[in-house]
N, C-alpha and C positions, 0 to 999 in steps of 0.2 A: 504494499499500500504506499504509494508515493504521493504526498501532498504538494501542492504548488502554493507558494507565497504570493499574494497579490498586495502590492504596496501602492501608496499614493491614491487610495480610493477617496472619492468625494464623500464628505460626511453624510450625505443624503443617500448613499448607495445601500441597497438591500441585497439579501442573498439572491433573490430572483433577478435582480439586475446583473449580477455576476454570472448566474446560470445562463441567462439569455445572451450575454456577450460571448461566452464560450460556445454556446450551441449555434450561434450564427456563423461561427468559423468551423463547424462540423465536429465539435467535440461533445460527447455525452457527459454530463456532470452527475456524479454520484451524490456529492454533497458540496454545499458552499456555505461558508460561515464568515460573517463580518464580526470582528473582535470589538466588543463594547467596553467602555470604561465602567468599572464596578460602581463608582460613586455617582456618576451622572447619567449612565445608561446610554450615552452618545457614542457613536462610532469613534474608534481610535485611528481610523484612516488606513487600516489594513485588514486582510482576511486570508482565508485559505480555501482552496478548491481541491476536491478529490475527484478524479475522473473515473468514469465507469470502466474505461479501458486504460489501466495504469501504464501499460507498455507505450502509450502514446504521450506520456508526460513530457519527454524531451522535445518531441514534435510540437506540443502545445506551447512550450516556452519559446520556441523559435517562431512559430506562426503568430503568436500573440504579442511578440515584441513590437512595441510602439502602439499598442492598442489604446484607445481612449474611451473614457466613460465620463460623461458630463464635462467634456473639454479638458479632462485631466489625463495626462499621459501616465499609464500604469507601469509599475515595475512588476515583472513576473519572473520568478525563479523557482527552482525546486527548493522546498522548505527544508531548513536544517533541523535536525533533532533538538528537542528542548534540552537545555542543560539543567542538571540537578541543582537545586537551590542550596 
């Protein structure tokens, strides 16, 4: 299971916005998450996508390079594992 990191999201972006963006480029999305601030409940400007076909993750990073959502150029990379606290 390989997740993709999506950075520079507009604060108004929803999970369905991310799913739609990937699906318009031919990628099936298994899950999409926008990370929210615990105190305010507002978007922190980044999220994660898990593709239904994980073997296409590298292709998705390449194809989605330069993608825009609400006139913001997104950063898309393979997510790094969380570090232990």
